[in-house]
C-alpha positions as a LaTeX table, in Angstrom:
\begin{tabular}{lrrr}
\hline
Residue & $x$ (\AA) & $y$ (\AA) & $z$ (\AA) \\
\hline
Met1 & 84.60 & 79.35 & 45.95 \\
Ser2 & 86.03 & 82.29 & 47.88 \\
Lys3 & 89.05 & 83.79 & 46.47 \\
Glu4 & 90.75 & 82.85 & 49.47 \\
Ser5 & 90.39 & 79.75 & 49.14 \\
Glu6 & 91.95 & 79.57 & 45.40 \\
Asp7 & 95.29 & 82.04 & 45.91 \\
Leu8 & 97.49 & 81.37 & 48.64 \\
Gly9 & 98.24 & 85.10 & 48.65 \\
Thr10 & 95.05 & 86.15 & 49.17 \\
His11 & 95.15 & 83.68 & 51.91 \\
Val12 & 98.25 & 85.12 & 53.70 \\
Ser13 & 97.49 & 88.29 & 53.57 \\
Leu14 & 93.67 & 87.61 & 55.08 \\
Cys15 & 95.44 & 85.60 & 57.59 \\
Glu16 & 98.23 & 88.44 & 58.34 \\
Gln17 & 95.25 & 90.69 & 58.82 \\
Arg18 & 93.64 & 88.63 & 61.54 \\
Tyr19 & 96.52 & 87.84 & 64.05 \\
Lys20 & 96.88 & 91.38 & 63.90 \\
Glu21 & 93.25 & 92.11 & 65.21 \\
Leu22 & 93.93 & 88.75 & 66.96 \\
Glu23 & 96.86 & 90.63 & 68.72 \\
Arg24 & 95.49 & 94.04 & 68.92 \\
Arg25 & 92.35 & 92.75 & 71.41 \\
Leu26 & 94.58 & 89.94 & 73.05 \\
Asp27 & 96.99 & 93.37 & 73.66 \\
His28 & 93.71 & 95.44 & 74.79 \\
Val29 & 92.50 & 92.21 & 77.23 \\
Glu30 & 95.93 & 92.08 & 78.74 \\
Thr31 & 95.78 & 96.11 & 79.40 \\
Arg32 & 92.21 & 95.73 & 81.39 \\
Leu33 & 93.61 & 92.54 & 82.98 \\
Ser34 & 96.38 & 94.62 & 84.32 \\
Ser35 & 94.28 & 97.83 & 85.30 \\
Leu36 & 92.13 & 95.12 & 87.08 \\
Ala37 & 94.71 & 93.89 & 89.16 \\
Ser38 & 96.39 & 97.31 & 90.05 \\
Glu39 & 92.57 & 98.16 & 91.43 \\
Val40 & 92.03 & 94.93 & 92.99 \\
Ala41 & 95.50 & 95.38 & 94.85 \\
Asn42 & 94.81 & 98.73 & 95.64 \\
Leu43 & 91.13 & 97.67 & 97.41 \\
Lys44 & 93.23 & 94.95 & 99.06 \\
Thr45 & 95.25 & 97.43 & 100.97 \\
Gln46 & 92.17 & 99.76 & 101.72 \\
Met47 & 90.32 & 96.72 & 103.04 \\
Ala48 & 93.41 & 95.96 & 105.24 \\
Gln49 & 93.73 & 99.17 & 106.29 \\
Gly50 & 89.99 & 99.58 & 107.27 \\
Phe51 & 90.06 & 96.19 & 109.01 \\
Ser52 & 93.12 & 98.03 & 111.27 \\
Glu53 & 91.25 & 101.17 & 111.69 \\
Leu54 & 88.58 & 98.78 & 113.34 \\
Arg55 & 90.32 & 96.68 & 115.39 \\
Leu56 & 91.51 & 99.62 & 116.75 \\
Val57 & 87.99 & 101.14 & 117.80 \\
Ile58 & 87.34 & 97.47 & 118.89 \\
Glu59 & 90.30 & 97.85 & 121.56 \\
Arg60 & 89.43 & 101.66 & 122.61 \\
Gln61 & 86.27 & 100.00 & 123.26 \\
Asn62 & 87.09 & 96.81 & 125.59 \\
Ser63 & 89.62 & 99.70 & 127.07 \\
Arg64 & 87.20 & 101.90 & 127.94 \\
Asn65 & 84.56 & 99.20 & 129.42 \\
Thr66 & 87.18 & 97.43 & 131.72 \\
Thr67 & 87.64 & 100.86 & 132.93 \\
Gln68 & 84.53 & 101.30 & 133.56 \\
Ile69 & 84.32 & 97.79 & 134.84 \\
Ile70 & 87.08 & 98.83 & 137.29 \\
Ala71 & 85.39 & 101.91 & 138.31 \\
Ser72 & 81.77 & 100.52 & 139.03 \\
Ala73 & 84.28 & 97.44 & 141.14 \\
Gly74 & 85.61 & 100.59 & 143.07 \\
Thr75 & 82.25 & 102.14 & 143.92 \\
Val76 & 81.32 & 98.84 & 144.88 \\
Val77 & 84.20 & 97.94 & 147.22 \\
Val78 & 83.77 & 102.22 & 148.68 \\
Ala79 & 79.88 & 101.92 & 149.19 \\
Leu80 & 80.61 & 98.21 & 150.87 \\
Val81 & 83.56 & 99.42 & 153.17 \\
Gly82 & 81.30 & 102.47 & 154.33 \\
Val83 & 78.35 & 99.89 & 155.06 \\
Leu84 & 80.84 & 98.06 & 157.20 \\
Ile85 & 81.94 & 100.80 & 159.08 \\
Tyr86 & 78.67 & 101.80 & 160.04 \\
Thr87 & 77.31 & 99.28 & 161.05 \\
Leu88 & 80.77 & 98.34 & 162.89 \\
Lys89 & 80.42 & 101.85 & 164.85 \\
\hline
\end{tabular}
């Protein structure tokens, strides 16, 4: 039999050391989890900003496409009016 199983004082002392080590490890885990939570929050913020910027780029591109379509349609209309006037003369 070990000394711990025979002597209550030794058992209590070893349990105290074990619990202190467990506390230390739990504190370390809590610290790492807090750090990880902070990093995830920062990543979430960066992703939201990135998506916002992407949405803005897409909106600008759509606006440019609309402008190009309107300009092209105007050119076609002007050409048709020109052909119509030419044929009526």
